[in-house]
N, C-alpha and C positions, 0 to 999 in steps of 0.2 A: 274422289277429294278435289276442289275447290284448289288453285294453287297462284298465289296473288302476287307479284313478283312488284317489289320496289325498287322503281326506278328513276335514278336521279336526270333531268331532263329529256329530255330525246331521245336522244342518244342510242339506246340504247332497245328503245323499243323494238325497232326487228328484228335485234336478233333474240328478245326472248321470249317474242309472239313465234318466232320459228321454235324455239326449242319447245314451247308446247305452254307459256305462260297462258292462262286462262281470266283474268283478269290483273288489272295494272297500278299500282298503286301510284300516281303522280309525282315525287316534287323536286329539290335542286339544295344543292347544299348537307349531303351525307352527312360531312365530317364534323358536322353540328349538329345530327339529326335528323335534320331532314327541316326544309322551310318553303313557301309556296312556291312555284315556278312562275313566272311572267305566264301575262297571257297571251302571249305569241308562240309559246314553248306548248301551254294548254291547249291552244285551238289549233296546232296542228298535232300532238299526240291525240286528241279527242277525233280528229279527222282520220287519222291514218288507222284508228285501231276502230273507229266504227264500219270503216268498208271491212274489217275484219272480226267483226260482231264479238269484239274484244270489248268490256266495261273496263273502262279509266271513273277511278276514284284520286280526287286531288286533296295533296296534304292543304289544308287550313292552317300556315302558322307562320309567325310575323316576323321569329326569330328564333337564334339559340336561346339554350339556358332550361329556367324555370317554365311553369305552366301559369307563373299568375301574371296575368296581365292587365296593363292600364286601361281607365278608359279611352284613350285613342288607339293602341295596341286591335282595343276590341271594336273599334271604329274600323281599321282597317280588316283586320279581319272579318266583319259583315260584308265589306264592300268586294274583296276576295274573292266571299265564298258566291255572291250574286256575280261576280266575273264570272265564276266556274261552271254557275249553275245555265247564264244565259249562251254559255258555249260550250252545253250540253253534255256537262259529267251525269256520267251515273251516279256518283255520290262525292261527299267529302269525308275526308278522315281529321278531325278535329278534336280540342281537348283543350279544358281551362278548370284551373282549382283556384281553390282561398286560400290563402298564407299559411293557414296548419293542414293544405293540401287533403283539405274535402271536395268534394266538387261544387264548382261552382254553378249554384242550378238555377238562378235566374237568365244567365248569360246562353245556359244550354240550352233551356227550354225555349231562348229567342231562336238562340239559331234549330235548333229542331222544328220550329213555325216553321221558317223561311223553306227549309230543304223539305218538309213536308206539304207544303204548298204549292212546290215546283216538282213534287212526287221523287226525290232524291232522296239515296241514301245515306245514312248517319254513320258512319263508322268511330267509336270512341279508341283515340291509339294510344299507345303507352305511355303515355301522363296516367295512366290510371295503375301502372305499377309506385308511380310516387304516391297515391290514395295510403296511409295507414291499412294495414293487413287485419284492421280489429276491424274498419269501414268497408271493406269492398264485398261483402257479399252482399250488405244492403244498398251502397254503390249499382253494384250488376244490376238489382232488380230496382232500383230506382231508374237506370239507363234504358231499361226495358218498356217500365210501364210510359216514360216520359217519350219514347220513341226513334229510341238509338236502333240501330240494326243491328252494329255488333260490338264486341270490345276486344281490340289488339291488345296481348298481352304476356310478360315475357314471363308471367308469374313473379316474379321477385326481381334482384337485384339483375340487373345487366348483364354484367362484370361474372354473376356466376351464371352455368353450363346451363341450359333450360329443362333439360334431365334431372338438374336438383332440384328443381320446381314443381315437378309433375305432382303430386300429394295435392300442394294447394292451387295448382291448374286443376284437379283434379272435383275438389272443394267448389271450387267457385264455377265450374260446369255444372255441375249437380245442385246447386241452388238457382242458377240464374235463371233458366227455364223457357225465357221467351226470348234471348238473346242468344245469338249464336257466340260461343268464343271463341275468338281467333289465335292461336300461336306465334310469336313472332318474335325473331330478337335469336341470334343462332341456328336456328332450322334452317335446314341444307337440302338440296336436292339427293343429298346422302343418306340423313337421319330422320327426315320429315317421315317415312314409312314405320319408325321404326319408334315413332314419338306418336305415330298416328294407331299404332295399334295397342300405344299403352291407356291410351284417350279416347281415341275414338271421336275423335273432332273433323267437323265435314269441310273443313278450309283451312289451311294456312299460308303463311308470311315468311318472306324474304329476299333480299338482295341476290342470295344462289339459289331459290327455290326451285329454279330450273338449269 
């Protein structure tokens, strides 16, 4: 099982690498759920991790709050994405929704076009949990077909324990096929093996995963 450690800024990267993190999701401002880190943080983190063969996924999110973005915010995200790719990021984590909380498909297709051109992984982050449950299986299939590498999901409302969402996560995993479903949100080194035993996933995400 691959363990992706969600890390705020550069500060904790040496520690989580020492503890056995297999991949880093790099962000800032975890108090609002994470935003894009500075280019300086991105470059130095990738440089440090590259020397240790640790992949780095950079969060592309211009602000906290919802995942419905204005045209200017989308321009900002594209600029940040290109900067992350130029810095050598293994991949990016991104999400964008419409006002009805469906996938913002035109923008996401633009994102994938940039990441695939740079041979970069693309994670759809926990904005997925804001998609109406009735649309999630179709949305997972669309993300797989469009070129996303994985979906990071809690399986339901973030304030509810992830074990409560096991049945729904199992449905998404069964239907998604070509895309990895990576549980996150409340997944820790203390409960990840128990959760894996129930779901059989190959990668997990958390701030306390190691």
